[in-house]
ROLOMI-312191 format. One line per field, with one value per residue (C-alpha): y negated, z, x negated; residue in one letter. Coordinates in nm, 3 decimals, always signed. Layout:
% ROLOMI-312191
v: Y	... .
w: Z	... .
u: X	... .
aa: a	... .
% end
This chain:
% ROLOMI-312191
v: +1.903	+2.211	+2.389	+2.314	+2.460	+2.768	+2.812	+2.788	+3.049	+3.293	+3.234	+3.292	+3.617	+3.742	+3.636	+3.747	+4.035	+4.137	+4.513	+4.659	+5.022	+5.085	+5.355	+5.677	+5.592	+5.257	+5.428	+5.685	+5.419	+5.229	+5.554	+5.637	+5.291	+5.309	+5.653	+5.558	+5.239	+5.422	+5.686	+5.423	+5.499	+5.873	+6.066	+6.303	+6.595	+6.485	+6.719	+6.859	+7.126	+7.173	+6.955	+6.791	+6.602	+6.240	+6.138	+6.165	+6.138	+6.344	+6.478	+6.845	+6.913	+7.230	+7.423	+7.263	+6.913	+6.852	+6.621	+6.652	+6.370	+6.259	+6.475	+6.463	+6.680	+6.869	+6.984	+7.122	+7.297	+7.460	+7.603	+7.771	+8.104	+7.982	+8.338	+8.378	+8.020	+7.687	+7.331	+7.128	+6.757	+6.698	+6.319	+6.029	+5.751	+5.845	+6.138	+6.459	+6.818	+7.159	+7.484	+7.746	+8.113	+8.206	+8.331	+8.014	+7.791	+7.989	+7.984	+7.604	+7.564	+7.775	+7.580	+7.246	+7.382	+7.518	+7.182	+7.002	+7.240	+7.203	+6.824	+6.855	+7.092	+6.858	+6.560	+6.456	+6.492	+6.288	+6.426	+6.243	+6.379	+6.200	+6.205	+6.023	+5.935	+6.180	+6.471	+6.788	+7.058	+7.311	+7.052	+6.901	+7.239	+7.321	+6.993	+7.025	+7.379	+7.254	+6.967	+7.211	+7.438	+7.142	+7.023	+7.374	+7.375	+7.107	+6.814	+6.661	+6.365	+6.370	+6.045	+6.062	+5.814	+5.764	+5.585	+5.527	+5.753	+5.577	+5.394	+5.457	+5.199	+5.275	+5.360	+5.102	+5.060	+5.241	+5.551	+5.542	+5.539	+5.827	+6.042	+5.977	+6.046	+6.386	+6.474	+6.356	+6.568	+6.875	+6.855	+6.763	+7.105	+7.050	+6.673	+6.323	+5.979	+5.796	+5.478	+5.252	+5.324	+5.085	+4.971	+4.757	+4.706	+5.017	+5.224	+5.360	+5.523	+5.753	+5.884	+6.215	+6.346	+6.720	+6.814	+7.172	+7.246	+7.459	+7.586	+7.562	+7.663	+7.699	+8.047	+8.166	+8.153	+8.534	+8.533	+8.270	+8.459	+8.782	+8.606	+8.445	+8.784	+8.943	+8.664	+8.697	+9.075	+9.035	+8.783	+9.014	+9.305	+9.083	+8.984	+9.352	+9.450	+9.165	+9.283	+9.633	+9.512 .
w: +18.589	+18.370	+18.648	+18.891	+18.647	+18.601	+18.980	+19.009	+18.736	+18.902	+19.245	+19.111	+18.945	+19.275	+19.499	+19.258	+19.045	+18.748	+18.806	+19.153	+19.263	+19.394	+19.650	+19.539	+19.697	+19.514	+19.182	+19.249	+19.335	+19.015	+18.821	+18.982	+18.911	+18.549	+18.498	+18.654	+18.451	+18.124	+18.209	+18.217	+18.402	+18.321	+18.631	+18.744	+18.985	+19.332	+19.355	+19.005	+18.904	+18.635	+18.324	+18.461	+18.718	+18.591	+18.698	+18.521	+18.829	+19.138	+19.452	+19.548	+19.910	+20.089	+20.334	+20.629	+20.493	+20.339	+20.035	+19.742	+19.516	+19.240	+18.926	+18.602	+18.614	+18.287	+18.428	+18.738	+18.536	+18.308	+18.608	+18.761	+18.663	+18.629	+18.615	+18.984	+19.112	+19.092	+19.098	+19.283	+19.357	+19.732	+19.747	+19.507	+19.671	+19.637	+19.399	+19.578	+19.460	+19.619	+19.445	+19.581	+19.523	+19.403	+19.754	+19.924	+19.689	+19.736	+20.114	+20.112	+19.913	+20.165	+20.452	+20.306	+20.256	+20.612	+20.752	+20.552	+20.675	+21.034	+21.012	+20.869	+21.147	+21.412	+21.267	+21.492	+21.321	+21.410	+21.405	+21.481	+21.655	+21.628	+21.919	+21.998	+22.357	+22.335	+22.155	+22.218	+22.446	+22.165	+21.932	+22.223	+22.327	+21.967	+21.923	+22.260	+22.168	+21.836	+22.006	+22.250	+21.966	+21.802	+22.123	+22.200	+21.873	+21.999	+21.799	+21.756	+21.867	+21.877	+21.864	+22.011	+21.867	+22.053	+21.893	+21.991	+21.833	+21.564	+21.718	+22.075	+22.293	+22.416	+22.787	+23.029	+23.032	+23.365	+23.224	+22.912	+23.130	+23.344	+23.037	+22.883	+23.211	+23.236	+22.890	+22.972	+23.288	+23.094	+22.868	+23.133	+23.106	+22.738	+22.685	+22.825	+22.721	+22.526	+22.441	+22.629	+22.585	+22.369	+22.421	+22.166	+22.063	+22.240	+22.094	+22.249	+22.151	+22.359	+22.252	+22.361	+22.284	+22.316	+22.591	+22.463	+22.380	+22.069	+22.003	+21.632	+21.541	+21.226	+21.088	+21.168	+20.911	+20.885	+20.821	+20.548	+20.385	+20.381	+20.211	+19.963	+19.890	+19.829	+19.587	+19.392	+19.369	+19.240	+18.983	+18.872	+18.832	+18.627	+18.397	+18.349	+18.263	+18.013	+17.848	+17.799	+17.576 .
u: -21.531	-21.576	-21.765	-21.478	-21.223	-21.437	-21.453	-21.070	-21.019	-21.261	-21.104	-20.754	-20.859	-21.007	-20.714	-20.437	-20.575	-20.363	-20.398	-20.348	-20.381	-20.030	-19.954	-19.787	-19.451	-19.434	-19.513	-19.242	-18.984	-19.071	-19.039	-18.704	-18.560	-18.676	-18.528	-18.195	-18.164	-18.234	-17.974	-17.699	-17.376	-17.367	-17.270	-17.547	-17.532	-17.638	-17.938	-17.999	-18.249	-18.512	-18.487	-18.170	-18.380	-18.373	-18.727	-19.061	-19.286	-19.200	-19.365	-19.351	-19.256	-19.366	-19.146	-19.329	-19.259	-19.604	-19.587	-19.827	-19.946	-19.706	-19.703	-19.512	-19.200	-19.271	-19.607	-19.436	-19.163	-19.420	-19.607	-19.300	-19.144	-18.787	-18.653	-18.735	-18.771	-18.589	-18.724	-18.459	-18.447	-18.408	-18.457	-18.396	-18.597	-18.871	-18.809	-18.904	-18.857	-18.891	-18.984	-18.745	-18.682	-18.332	-18.253	-18.383	-18.183	-17.862	-17.910	-17.958	-17.634	-17.444	-17.599	-17.485	-17.132	-17.123	-17.237	-16.967	-16.695	-16.814	-16.787	-16.436	-16.330	-16.468	-16.282	-15.994	-15.654	-15.347	-14.991	-14.667	-14.359	-14.024	-13.774	-13.452	-13.369	-13.076	-13.247	-13.045	-13.188	-13.256	-13.414	-13.610	-13.754	-13.847	-14.034	-14.206	-14.318	-14.453	-14.639	-14.799	-14.913	-15.085	-15.252	-15.379	-15.577	-15.815	-15.960	-15.617	-15.407	-15.030	-14.834	-14.483	-14.233	-13.904	-13.607	-13.244	-12.985	-12.783	-12.487	-12.610	-12.781	-13.129	-13.164	-13.308	-13.686	-13.723	-13.547	-13.766	-14.077	-13.946	-13.870	-14.210	-14.390	-14.219	-14.346	-14.699	-14.694	-14.575	-14.881	-15.140	-15.309	-15.393	-15.405	-15.432	-15.313	-15.584	-15.395	-15.154	-14.783	-14.581	-14.221	-14.034	-13.668	-13.542	-13.826	-14.145	-14.471	-14.688	-15.031	-15.186	-15.535	-15.604	-15.848	-15.888	-16.251	-16.286	-16.638	-16.716	-17.069	-17.277	-17.353	-17.705	-17.986	-17.979	-17.603	-17.638	-17.925	-17.720	-17.427	-17.669	-17.830	-17.488	-17.392	-17.715	-17.672	-17.315	-17.433	-17.714	-17.471	-17.241	-17.529	-17.627	-17.269	-17.256	-17.576	-17.432	-17.148 .
aa: x	x	x	x	x	x	x	x	x	x	x	x	x	x	x	x	x	x	x	x	x	x	x	x	x	x	x	x	x	x	x	x	x	x	x	x	x	x	x	x	x	x	x	x	x	x	x	x	x	x	x	x	x	x	x	x	x	x	x	x	x	x	x	x	x	x	x	x	x	x	x	x	x	x	x	x	x	x	x	x	x	x	x	x	x	x	x	x	x	x	x	x	x	x	x	x	x	x	x	x	x	x	x	x	x	x	x	x	x	x	x	x	x	x	x	x	x	x	x	x	x	x	x	x	x	x	x	x	x	x	x	x	x	x	x	x	x	x	x	x	x	x	x	x	x	x	x	x	x	x	x	x	x	x	x	x	x	x	x	x	x	x	x	x	x	x	x	x	x	x	x	x	x	x	x	x	x	x	x	x	x	x	x	x	x	x	x	x	x	x	x	x	x	x	x	x	x	x	x	x	x	x	x	x	x	x	x	x	x	x	x	x	x	x	x	x	x	x	x	x	x	x	x	x	x	x	x	x	x	x	x	x	x	x	x	x	x	x	x	x	x	x	x	x	x .
% end
C-alpha cells in the first residue's frame, strides 16, 4: 500500500511539476499584467518613455524588427545616454521598447500624426441640404451651387431633403420624381446616387455620393525627418536662450 502511494506521488511530481521554465513572451505578459494591476486606474500615456514605462521586464526591438531576450527596464535605462537617445514603449502585450535617437523619435511622432490626419481626411463626411418643392429661383441656385462645391471636394455624401412649403400642398408623386431626377442629372459629373430615394407624407429624400477622386498621400520619410530636425533645432535654441538668462 505504502509503495503504491509512493509511486503515485512520484508520478504526479513528474507529470505536473511545480516549477516550469516559461517562455519569454509568457514571462513578459505576466510582468505586464502585474505592473498594470499595481498601477490601479491611473491613466498612462499610450507609449511612454524612460522611467514612465510601467513594466519591469521588457524586450528591446531593433530597427529591423529583431527582438532581444527580456531584460529589466532599469538596466536598459542605465545603459542609454538619455541626452541623445530615448527608450520608448512600442507595445504593451508583450512589453516591447525601442532605443531611438531624438531625431528618430520625433520623426515617428510626426509619422503617427500624419497617418491619423490621413485617416480623418479619407473619412466620408455627410452633409444635408434642405429644399422645399417651391424653392425660389435665387435660393434654389444658391443651394445647388453650395451642393456642387461640397461634392467637388470628394469623400463626401450629400443628403437632399425635400418638404412642402408651409400651407401649400405637395406636388403629385410623378412631379416629385421628375424634379429629383433633374437634380440628379445636374450632378452626374461629380456624384451618383448610393441609396434608394424615399418618399413619405409629401416629403422626399435623395442621397448623392461624390465620385471625385482626391489624392491624399502621406509625406515622405525625408520630409518628415526634415520637419523633425527643424523642431529639434528650435527646441535646442530655446534651451540655449533659457540658459543665458
